[in-house]
C-alpha positions in Angstrom: -18.7 13.1 21.5 -15.1 11.9 22.4 -13.3 8.9 20.4 -11.8 6.2 22.0 -8.1 5.1 20.9 -8.1 2.5 18.4 -5.8 0.2 17.6 -5.7 -0.9 13.7 -2.8 -3.8 12.8 -1.9 -3.5 9.4 -0.2 -6.5 7.4 1.8 -5.5 4.3 4.7 -5.5 1.9 6.7 -3.0 0.4 6.7 -4.6 -3.0 2.8 -4.5 -2.8 1.0 -1.3 -4.7 -2.0 -1.6 -2.6 -0.3 -1.6 0.6 1.4 1.4 -0.6 -1.6 2.8 -1.3 -3.3 1.7 1.7 -0.6 3.6 3.4 -2.1 6.9 2.5 -5.7 5.5 3.6 -3.9 5.2 7.0 -2.6 8.7 6.6 -6.2 9.9 6.1 -7.8 7.9 8.7 -5.3 9.4 11.6 -6.5 12.7 10.2 -10.0 12.1 11.5 -9.6 9.6 14.1 -7.6 8.8 17.4 -5.9 5.8 16.0 -2.5 3.7 17.1 -1.5 2.1 13.9 0.9 -1.2 14.2 2.5 -2.2 10.4 3.3 -5.8 10.4 5.6 -7.5 7.7 4.3 -10.2 5.1 6.3 -11.1 2.7 4.0 -11.9 -0.7 6.7 -13.5 -2.8 9.6 -15.0 -1.0 10.4 -17.3 -4.0 12.0 -14.0 -5.8 15.2 -14.6 -6.2 17.9 -11.9 -4.5 18.7 -9.8 -7.3 14.9 -9.5 -8.0 13.0 -10.6 -11.1 11.1 -9.0 -13.9 7.2 -8.7 -13.5 6.6 -10.8 -17.1 8.4 -13.5 -15.1 5.2 -13.8 -12.7 2.6 -16.3 -13.5 -0.1 -14.0 -14.7 -1.1 -13.3 -18.2 0.5 -9.9 -20.0 -3.3 -9.0 -20.0 -3.7 -9.5 -16.4 -0.5 -7.3 -15.7 -1.6 -4.7 -17.7 -5.4 -4.5 -16.0 -3.7 -4.4 -12.5 -1.6 -1.7 -13.7 -4.9 0.6 -14.9 -6.5 -0.3 -11.3 -3.3 0.4 -9.5 -3.4 3.9 -11.2 -7.0 4.6 -10.6 -6.6 4.0 -6.6 -3.3 5.8 -6.6 -5.0 9.0 -8.1 -7.8 8.7 -6.1 -5.4 9.1 -2.8 -3.4 11.9 -4.8 -0.3 9.8 -5.4 1.9 9.8 -8.4 3.4 6.2 -9.1 6.4 5.4 -10.9 5.1 1.7 -11.4 8.4 -0.3 -12.2 8.9 -3.3 -14.4 11.1 -5.3 -12.1 10.1 -6.8 -9.0 12.6 -6.5 -6.1 13.0 -9.3 -3.1 11.4 -7.4 -0.3 13.1 -9.7 2.6 15.7 -7.4 3.4 13.6 -4.3 3.1 11.5 -5.9 5.7 14.5 -6.9 7.8 15.6 -3.5 8.0 12.2 -2.2 9.2 12.1 -4.7 12.2 15.4 -3.4 13.1 13.7 0.4 13.0 11.0 -0.8 14.8 13.3 -1.9 17.8 15.1 1.6 17.3 11.8 3.4 17.9 12.0 4.8 14.2 9.9 2.5 12.1 7.4 5.1 10.9 10.1 7.3 9.4 12.1 3.9 7.5 8.5 2.4 6.6 7.8 5.7 4.7 11.3 6.2 2.9 11.1 2.7 1.7 7.9 2.7 0.5 8.7 5.9 -1.4 12.0 4.9 -2.9 10.5 1.8 -4.6 7.0 3.5 -5.5 7.8 7.0 -5.9 11.8 7.0 -7.1 11.1 3.5 -9.0 14.4 2.3 -7.0 15.6 -1.3 -6.1 14.5 -1.6 -2.6 15.8 -5.5 -2.5 19.6 -3.7 -2.7 21.3 -3.8 0.4 23.4 -0.8 0.1 20.4 1.5 -0.8 18.8 0.3 2.4 22.0 1.1 4.4 21.8 4.5 2.6 18.2 4.9 3.6 19.0 3.6 7.5 21.9 5.8 8.0 20.1 8.8 6.5 17.9 8.4 9.9 20.5 7.7 12.2 21.2 4.0 12.4 24.9 2.7 12.4 25.6 0.3 9.8 27.5 -2.2 11.7 24.4 -2.6 14.0 22.0 -3.3 11.6 24.2 -5.7 9.6 24.5 -7.6 13.0 20.9 -7.4 13.2 19.9 -8.8 9.9 22.5 -11.3 9.9 20.6 -12.9 13.5 17.9 -15.0 13.2 15.4 -12.1 15.0 14.0 -10.8 11.8 13.2 -14.3 10.1 11.6 -15.0 13.1 9.4 -12.0 13.3 8.4 -12.6 9.6 7.4 -16.1 10.8 5.5 -14.8 13.8 3.8 -12.0 11.6 2.7 -14.8 9.1 1.5 -17.0 11.8 -0.6 -14.2 13.3 -2.1 -13.0 9.7 -3.0 -16.8 8.7 -5.1 -17.3 12.1 -7.3 -14.8 10.7 -8.0 -16.8 7.6 -6.2 -14.4 4.9 -3.2 -14.7 2.9 -3.3 -11.3 1.2 -2.4 -7.8 1.7 -2.8 -5.1 2.9 -5.0 -6.8 5.7 -6.2 -4.3 8.2 -7.2 -5.8 11.7 -9.7 -3.4 13.2 -11.1 -4.4 16.4 -12.8 -7.6 15.9 -13.1 -6.8 12.1 -10.8 -7.5 8.8 -10.5 -5.1 5.8 -8.5 -6.7 2.8 -7.5 -4.6 0.0 -6.8 -1.1 -0.8 -10.6 -0.3 -0.2 -12.3 3.3 -0.4 -11.8 5.7 2.5 -15.4 5.2 3.5 -15.4 1.3 3.7 -12.5 2.4 6.5 -14.9 5.1 8.2 -17.6 2.9 8.6 -15.8 -0.1 9.8 -14.1 2.3 12.3 -17.5 3.7 13.6 -19.0 0.3 13.9 -16.2 -0.8 16.0 -16.0 2.4 18.3 -19.9 2.2 18.7 -20.0 -1.5 19.8 -16.8 -1.1 22.3 -15.0 -3.7 20.7 -11.5 -1.5 20.5 -8.4 -3.8 21.2 
């Protein structure tokens, strides 16, 4: 039985570990379903200073942070990924701006993965503009064009638009996966996504 092309919209932030794990969930799904994936930006900690902050500065008890790290590692093991759990939380806004530039230039997927890997595999500060410029230049972007774009109002307008889109679903967290008329929140097991996709395909609720 031939499968229909299915669009999945994913709202995510680069500093969200569950979004990185969700990235690999999407790769698993691509191997088994004919899907078109659109990643949308969602800034989960806009209050983070430009230079970043220590995780201990977040309003969570130490015990909660340790429990969260354990949970993240279990989920990472499930998708076969080794994570470098950094104790510093970067400001992700610039990275999200850069990704919008990459989208305009038709190289979103390549940039998207490189930024995710830079933080979660290499432990680098993706709030650093020089690092982001280096990544962007490695896939052929011109520094002057990027700087002109991030200094404009356009990337911030895209962030606001994406925030509005997600909130219309009554959701405030990421990763959020919009699959047909259904919503999956969080880095759920592969079987959850598979079940939802099959239900959507069966009921012809394909976007």
